[in-house]
C-alpha positions as CSV (number, residue, x, y, z in Angstrom):
1,M,-24.1,2.0,-43.1
2,R,-20.7,1.0,-42.0
3,R,-19.6,1.5,-38.4
4,S,-16.4,3.3,-37.8
5,R,-13.5,1.3,-36.4
6,K,-12.9,4.0,-33.8
7,G,-16.3,3.6,-32.3
8,S,-16.0,-0.2,-32.0
9,E,-12.6,0.1,-30.3
10,R,-14.0,2.6,-27.8
11,G,-16.9,0.2,-27.0
12,R,-14.4,-2.7,-26.3
13,I,-12.4,-0.4,-24.1
14,L,-15.4,0.6,-22.1
15,Q,-16.6,-3.0,-21.8
16,G,-13.1,-4.0,-20.5
17,R,-13.2,-1.2,-17.9
18,R,-16.6,-2.3,-16.7
19,A,-15.6,-5.9,-16.5
20,A,-12.4,-5.0,-14.6
21,G,-14.4,-2.9,-12.1
22,S,-13.6,0.5,-10.7
23,P,-10.0,1.0,-9.6
24,M,-11.2,3.2,-6.7
25,P,-11.7,0.5,-4.1
26,S,-8.2,-0.9,-4.9
27,I,-6.6,2.5,-4.5
28,V,-8.4,3.1,-1.2
29,L,-7.3,-0.3,0.0
30,Y,-3.7,0.5,-0.9
31,L,-3.9,3.8,1.0
32,V,-5.3,2.1,4.1
33,A,-2.6,-0.6,3.9
34,I,0.1,2.1,3.6
35,V,-1.2,4.0,6.6
36,A,-1.6,0.8,8.6
37,C,1.9,-0.5,7.8
38,G,3.4,2.9,8.5
39,G,1.6,3.3,11.8
40,L,2.5,-0.1,13.1
41,G,6.1,0.5,12.0
42,A,6.2,3.8,13.8
43,L,4.8,2.3,17.0
44,V,7.3,-0.6,16.9
45,G,10.2,1.9,16.3
46,W,9.0,4.1,19.2
47,F,8.7,1.2,21.6
48,V,12.1,-0.2,20.7
49,S,13.9,3.0,20.9
50,G,12.3,3.9,24.2
51,A,13.0,0.4,25.6
52,I,16.7,0.8,25.0
53,G,16.7,4.1,26.9
54,L,17.0,6.7,24.1
55,T,15.5,10.1,24.4
56,G,15.2,13.2,22.3
57,T,16.7,13.4,18.8
58,P,18.6,10.0,18.9
59,M,15.3,8.4,19.9
60,A,13.5,10.0,17.0
61,L,16.1,9.0,14.5
62,V,16.3,5.4,15.7
63,A,12.5,5.1,15.9
64,A,12.2,6.4,12.3
65,F,14.9,4.0,11.1
66,I,13.3,1.0,12.8
67,G,9.8,2.1,11.9
68,M,10.7,2.2,8.2
69,I,12.2,-1.2,8.3
70,V,9.2,-2.7,10.1
71,A,6.7,-0.9,7.8
72,T,8.5,-2.2,4.7
73,A,8.6,-5.7,6.1
74,L,4.8,-5.5,6.8
75,W,4.1,-4.3,3.3
76,V,6.2,-7.1,1.8
77,L,4.4,-9.7,4.0
78,G,1.0,-8.3,3.1
79,T,1.9,-8.3,-0.6
80,A,3.1,-11.9,-0.4
81,I,-0.1,-13.0,1.4
82,V,-2.3,-11.3,-1.2
83,Q,-0.3,-12.8,-4.1
84,R,-0.6,-16.3,-2.6
85,K,-4.4,-16.0,-2.4
86,R,-4.7,-15.2,-6.1
């Protein structure tokens, strides 16, 4: 009896997925990293905008702007560190 080509391809795909591991830990790690970078960025933005004496809406806008820049910089730094370790 001859094996179908479709069955053997499916077997190789499943083997490759098992070898690569589950993507779930990687997704969870990315979500944790996003929350951490965003939280740290928000704190830095809040401290900076409060330190320069802003209040109310201007403080919120400046804090959000600074927070996004800091969060992006932290994400880029973390990505560079992870890539360097590979």
